[in-house]
C-alpha positions as CSV (number, residue, x, y, z in Angstrom):
1,K,47.3,192.6,327.9
2,W,44.7,193.5,330.6
3,E,43.7,192.4,334.0
4,C,40.9,190.0,334.6
5,E,39.2,190.6,338.0
6,Q,38.8,186.9,338.7
7,C,41.9,185.5,337.0
8,Q,45.4,186.4,336.0
9,K,46.6,188.7,333.2
10,Q,44.9,188.1,329.9
11,S,45.9,188.6,326.3
12,W,44.5,187.8,322.9
13,S,47.0,185.0,322.5
14,S,45.7,183.3,325.7
15,Q,42.1,183.1,324.6
16,P,40.5,180.1,322.8
17,R,40.0,180.6,319.1
18,L,36.4,180.3,318.0
19,R,34.4,181.7,315.1
20,G,37.1,182.0,312.4
21,R,39.5,184.9,313.0
22,Y,37.7,186.2,316.1
23,F,38.3,185.3,319.7
24,E,35.3,184.6,321.8
25,G,35.9,185.1,325.4
26,N,37.5,188.2,326.9
27,V,36.1,191.0,324.7
28,K,38.0,194.2,325.3
29,F,35.8,197.2,324.4
30,T,36.2,198.4,320.8
31,S,39.1,196.1,320.0
32,A,37.3,193.6,317.8
33,A,39.8,190.8,318.6
34,H,41.9,190.9,315.4
35,T,44.3,188.0,314.8
36,T,46.1,189.7,311.9
37,G,48.3,192.0,313.9
38,L,46.7,195.2,312.5
39,P,47.4,198.4,314.4
40,F,43.7,199.3,314.8
41,P,40.3,197.4,315.0
42,R,37.9,197.5,312.2
43,V,34.5,199.1,313.0
44,S,32.6,196.4,311.1
45,D,34.4,193.7,313.1
46,F,33.5,195.4,316.4
47,A,29.9,195.6,315.3
48,D,29.9,191.9,314.4
49,V,31.5,190.8,317.6
50,M,28.9,192.8,319.5
51,G,26.0,191.3,317.5
52,L,25.2,194.7,315.9
53,A,25.2,196.2,312.4
54,L,26.8,199.4,311.2
55,P,24.2,202.3,311.1
56,A,22.7,202.8,307.6
57,Q,23.4,206.6,308.0
58,R,27.1,206.8,308.9
59,T,27.0,210.0,311.0
60,I,28.6,210.7,314.4
61,H,25.1,210.8,315.9
62,D,24.2,207.4,314.5
63,L,27.5,206.0,315.5
64,L,27.1,206.9,319.1
65,V,23.3,206.2,319.4
66,N,22.9,203.1,317.3
67,L,26.2,201.3,317.6
68,I,28.3,202.3,320.6
69,L,25.6,202.9,323.2
70,P,23.7,199.7,322.5
71,S,27.0,197.8,322.7
72,V,27.0,198.3,326.4
73,D,24.2,195.7,326.7
74,H,26.4,193.2,324.7
75,V,29.7,193.6,326.6
76,Y,30.8,190.4,328.3
77,V,34.1,189.3,329.7
78,N,34.8,185.6,329.8
79,H,32.7,183.8,332.5
80,M,31.9,187.2,334.0
81,R,28.9,188.6,332.0
82,D,27.3,190.2,335.0
83,V,30.3,191.9,336.5
84,R,29.0,195.4,337.1
85,S,32.4,197.1,337.3
86,T,33.0,196.0,333.7
87,V,29.8,197.6,332.4
88,R,30.4,200.7,334.6
89,N,33.9,201.1,333.0
90,V,32.5,200.9,329.6
91,M,29.8,203.4,330.4
92,D,32.4,205.8,331.8
93,Y,34.3,205.5,328.5
94,L,31.2,206.1,326.4
95,S,30.3,209.1,328.6
96,S,33.8,210.5,328.1
97,L,33.4,210.2,324.3
98,I,30.1,212.1,324.3
99,D,31.5,214.8,326.7
100,L,34.6,215.2,324.5
101,Y,32.5,215.6,321.4
102,T,30.5,218.5,322.9
103,N,33.5,220.1,324.8
104,E,34.0,223.4,323.0
105,E,37.0,224.3,325.2
106,R,38.8,221.1,324.3
107,I,38.1,221.7,320.6
108,T,39.4,225.3,320.8
109,D,42.6,224.1,322.6
110,F,43.1,221.5,319.9
111,Q,42.9,224.0,317.1
112,R,45.4,226.3,318.8
113,R,48.0,223.6,318.5
114,F,48.1,224.5,314.8
115,D,48.4,228.3,315.1
116,N,52.0,228.2,313.7
117,D,51.4,225.3,311.4
118,H,50.9,226.6,307.8
119,S,50.9,223.2,306.2
120,I,47.7,221.8,304.6
121,I,47.1,219.8,307.8
122,G,47.2,222.8,310.1
123,R,45.1,225.0,307.9
124,S,42.5,222.3,307.6
125,F,42.1,222.1,311.3
126,K,42.1,225.9,311.9
127,E,39.4,226.4,309.2
128,N,37.1,223.5,310.1
129,E,35.9,223.2,313.7
130,E,33.9,220.1,313.0
131,L,37.1,218.4,311.5
132,A,38.9,219.2,314.8
133,Q,35.9,217.8,316.7
134,T,36.0,214.6,314.8
135,A,39.8,214.4,315.1
136,L,39.6,214.5,318.9
137,L,37.3,211.5,318.8
138,L,39.7,209.7,316.6
139,L,42.7,210.4,318.9
140,E,40.6,209.3,322.0
141,W,39.7,206.1,320.2
142,A,43.2,205.4,319.0
143,S,44.6,205.9,322.5
144,H,42.0,203.7,324.0
145,V,42.7,200.7,321.7
146,G,46.5,201.2,321.9
147,G,47.0,202.2,318.3
148,L,49.5,205.0,319.0
149,S,53.2,204.2,319.5
150,R,56.6,205.7,319.0
151,R,56.6,204.6,315.4
152,F,53.0,205.6,314.7
153,R,52.6,208.9,316.5
154,E,49.7,211.2,317.0
155,E,50.8,213.7,314.4
156,V,51.1,210.9,311.8
157,L,47.6,209.7,312.5
158,L,46.3,213.3,312.1
159,A,48.1,213.8,308.9
160,L,46.7,210.6,307.5
161,F,43.2,211.5,308.6
162,V,43.3,214.9,306.8
163,L,45.0,213.6,303.6
164,F,42.5,210.7,303.6
165,G,39.6,213.2,303.8
166,L,41.1,215.3,301.0
167,G,41.6,212.2,298.8
168,D,45.3,212.8,298.5
169,L,46.5,209.3,299.5
170,P,47.6,207.1,296.6
171,G,44.9,204.7,295.4
172,L,42.1,206.6,297.0
173,K,39.8,208.8,294.9
174,R,36.9,209.7,297.1
175,K,36.9,213.1,298.9
176,Y,35.1,213.8,302.1
177,M,36.2,217.5,302.5
178,Q,37.6,220.4,300.5
179,K,41.1,221.8,300.7
180,P,41.6,224.8,302.9
181,S,40.9,228.1,301.2
182,G,41.2,230.7,304.0
183,E,37.5,230.6,304.8
184,M,35.7,228.8,307.7
185,R,34.1,225.5,306.5
186,I,31.5,223.0,307.7
187,H,32.4,219.3,307.6
188,A,29.2,217.7,306.2
189,K,30.6,214.2,305.9
190,K,32.5,213.9,309.2
191,G,30.8,210.7,310.2
192,E,31.6,208.9,307.0
193,H,35.1,210.4,307.1
194,L,35.8,209.0,310.5
195,L,34.3,205.5,310.0
196,D,35.8,205.0,306.6
197,F,39.2,206.2,307.8
198,I,39.1,203.7,310.7
199,E,38.3,201.0,308.3
200,F,41.2,202.1,306.0
201,V,43.9,202.1,308.7
202,S,42.6,198.8,310.0
203,S,42.7,197.1,306.7
204,R,45.4,194.7,305.5
205,E,45.7,196.8,302.4
206,F,47.1,199.7,304.5
207,R,49.3,197.5,306.7
208,V,51.1,195.8,303.8
209,R,51.6,199.0,301.7
210,S,55.3,199.4,301.0
211,S,55.1,203.2,301.6
212,L,53.0,206.4,301.7
213,S,54.8,209.6,300.9
214,F,53.4,212.9,302.2
215,S,54.5,215.4,299.6
216,E,51.7,217.8,300.6
217,I,53.2,218.4,304.0
218,G,56.8,217.7,303.2
219,G,57.2,215.6,306.3
220,G,58.4,212.2,305.2
221,I,57.3,208.8,304.4
222,L,55.3,206.0,306.1
223,T,57.1,202.8,305.4
224,R,55.2,199.6,306.5
225,G,53.7,201.4,309.4
226,E,56.8,203.2,310.5
227,W,57.2,207.0,310.1
228,R,60.5,208.2,308.7
229,A,61.7,211.6,307.5
230,F,62.9,211.7,303.9
231,S,66.5,211.8,304.9
232,E,66.1,208.6,307.0
233,A,64.4,206.9,304.1
234,S,67.3,207.9,301.8
235,L,69.9,206.6,304.3
236,T,68.0,203.2,304.5
237,S,67.9,203.0,300.7
238,F,71.6,203.7,300.5
239,L,72.5,201.1,303.0
240,S,70.3,198.6,301.2
241,L,72.1,199.4,298.0
242,V,75.5,198.9,299.5
243,T,74.4,195.6,301.1
244,H,72.6,193.9,298.3
245,H,73.8,195.4,295.0
246,R,77.2,193.7,294.7
247,L,79.3,193.5,291.6
248,D,79.4,190.0,290.2
249,L,82.9,189.4,288.8
250,P,83.7,186.6,286.2
251,M,85.2,183.6,287.9
252,N,88.0,183.2,285.4
253,G,88.9,186.8,285.0
254,G,87.8,186.8,281.3
255,S,84.8,188.4,279.7
256,G,82.7,185.3,279.3
257,R,79.9,186.3,281.6
258,M,77.8,189.4,281.6
259,T,77.0,191.2,284.8
260,E,73.4,190.9,285.8
261,L,71.2,194.0,285.3
262,R,69.2,195.2,288.3
263,E,66.3,197.7,288.8
264,Y,67.0,200.7,291.0
265,H,64.4,203.1,292.5
266,R,65.6,205.9,294.8
267,V,65.0,209.6,295.6
268,I,67.2,212.5,294.7
269,Q,67.1,216.0,296.2
270,L,67.5,218.9,293.8
271,P,66.7,222.7,293.8
272,N,63.2,223.6,292.9
273,H,64.2,225.4,289.6
274,V,66.1,222.3,288.5
275,I,63.2,219.9,289.2
276,T,60.8,222.3,287.4
277,N,62.9,223.2,284.3
278,K,65.9,220.8,284.0
279,L,64.8,217.4,285.1
280,E,65.6,215.9,281.7
281,N,69.1,217.4,281.8
282,V,69.6,215.7,285.2
283,G,68.5,212.4,283.7
284,D,70.9,212.7,280.8
285,A,73.7,213.6,283.2
286,L,73.0,210.5,285.4
287,R,72.9,208.3,282.3
288,K,76.3,209.7,281.2
289,V,78.2,209.4,284.4
290,S,76.9,205.9,285.4
291,R,76.3,204.3,281.9
292,C,72.9,203.1,283.2
293,K,70.0,202.4,280.9
294,D,66.4,203.6,281.0
295,V,67.0,206.5,283.4
296,K,63.7,208.1,284.4
297,L,63.1,210.9,286.8
298,R,59.7,212.0,288.2
299,K,58.9,214.9,290.5
300,F,56.8,214.0,293.5
301,A,57.5,216.7,296.1
302,P,59.3,220.1,296.3
303,Q,63.0,219.5,295.9
304,L,62.4,215.7,295.6
305,A,62.3,213.5,292.5
306,S,62.2,209.7,292.1
307,V,64.9,208.0,290.1
308,S,64.2,204.7,288.2
309,V,67.0,203.1,286.2
310,L,68.3,199.7,284.9
311,G,72.0,198.9,285.3
312,T,74.6,196.6,286.7
313,S,75.8,196.6,290.3
314,G,78.8,198.6,289.4
315,Q,76.8,201.2,287.5
316,L,74.3,201.5,290.4
317,R,77.2,202.2,292.8
318,I,78.4,205.0,290.6
319,L,74.9,206.4,290.3
320,S,74.3,206.3,294.0
321,S,77.5,208.3,294.7
322,Y,76.0,211.2,292.8
323,I,72.5,210.9,294.2
324,Y,73.5,210.9,297.9
325,I,75.5,213.6,299.6
326,P,79.0,212.5,300.7
327,P,79.6,212.4,304.5
328,A,81.9,215.5,304.3
329,P,80.5,218.3,302.1
330,P,82.6,221.5,301.6
331,R,83.0,223.7,304.6
332,E,81.0,226.6,303.1
333,I,77.8,224.6,303.0
334,A,78.3,222.5,306.2
335,T,76.5,225.1,308.3
336,M,72.8,224.8,309.4
337,K,71.8,227.2,306.7
338,G,73.8,225.2,304.1
339,A,72.1,222.0,305.3
340,I,68.8,223.5,304.5
341,E,69.5,225.6,301.4
342,G,72.8,224.4,299.9
343,M,72.7,220.6,299.9
344,T,70.3,220.4,296.9
345,S,72.4,222.8,294.9
346,Y,75.6,220.9,295.8
347,T,74.1,217.7,294.5
348,Y,73.2,219.3,291.2
349,D,76.5,221.2,290.8
350,R,78.6,218.1,291.6
351,L,76.7,216.0,289.1
352,M,77.1,218.7,286.3
353,A,80.8,219.0,287.1
354,A,81.3,215.3,286.7
355,V,79.5,215.3,283.3
356,Y,81.9,217.9,281.9
357,S,85.0,216.5,283.3
358,P,87.7,215.4,280.8
359,S,87.5,211.8,281.9
360,L,84.0,211.5,280.4
361,E,84.8,213.2,277.1
């Protein structure tokens, strides 16, 4: 919502719907008036609403000179096209973008945020000043259009921006930059990187994705637009299993009806050496203790592997009890150090102990 100088509070839902999915009326700068509930506006939609075309050369210079600056002449706000304050506010915002883009002090301060960050994200920003310069523009734009929130925080947007540029997001093959190598780099495709990324996070394809896991930074998973740490995602999966995978018992107490088979896809935490050298043994162990079929494990991050099986509700309950850590682990690993280093070993040791127990012989 925003304030109209001549009327009351305005919102997109209060505007008349014209021209397909666009609203014609109160045009909030760089918002493109989406009706699909997407978190960010598409650059192409913004250009279309303003009666402009995307620059043929997708560079930062062309973006500012050929798209954003001319758009000042096209800004209008429902029955108030000639309101000078509106144009002045837009000009102030455009000036702030250009000042930000050339502010070396702001860029240096931004890079210092990653002095103690040794992930691929932090190293990319420290080695590439032009990447940091472009990221500042991205954050300013995202803040201006209201794209950041508690669920979609600034650090998540930056992580997505870097991984998108490296071509490390699933389903994306194009690279706009090279991985950090310890040497200073020049970002030759920063304009294309920024514009294509805005189009990506504004697309329905991104919005409806079930998840994006960030194995490179070991941070967590983006599930339908909401950031979660891996532990939170595991807890959600466990609660879903308990809620929905119920054992279907025969009505007459006999054996006339077979229990329905279900697919199961979850994450298990294991020590690095186990995931590297003994993943097949873990699969055999899970198959033996649960009696599930088609047990498949695949490594996708340090100490993390995906589990895909086919089994009945009862078998899946047994399987989940060995994948997830019980609420009360032994005292010797219940410390903070144990929580970091011992939990994965405890999961593996507990599973192996169950395999060799007399009850399974």
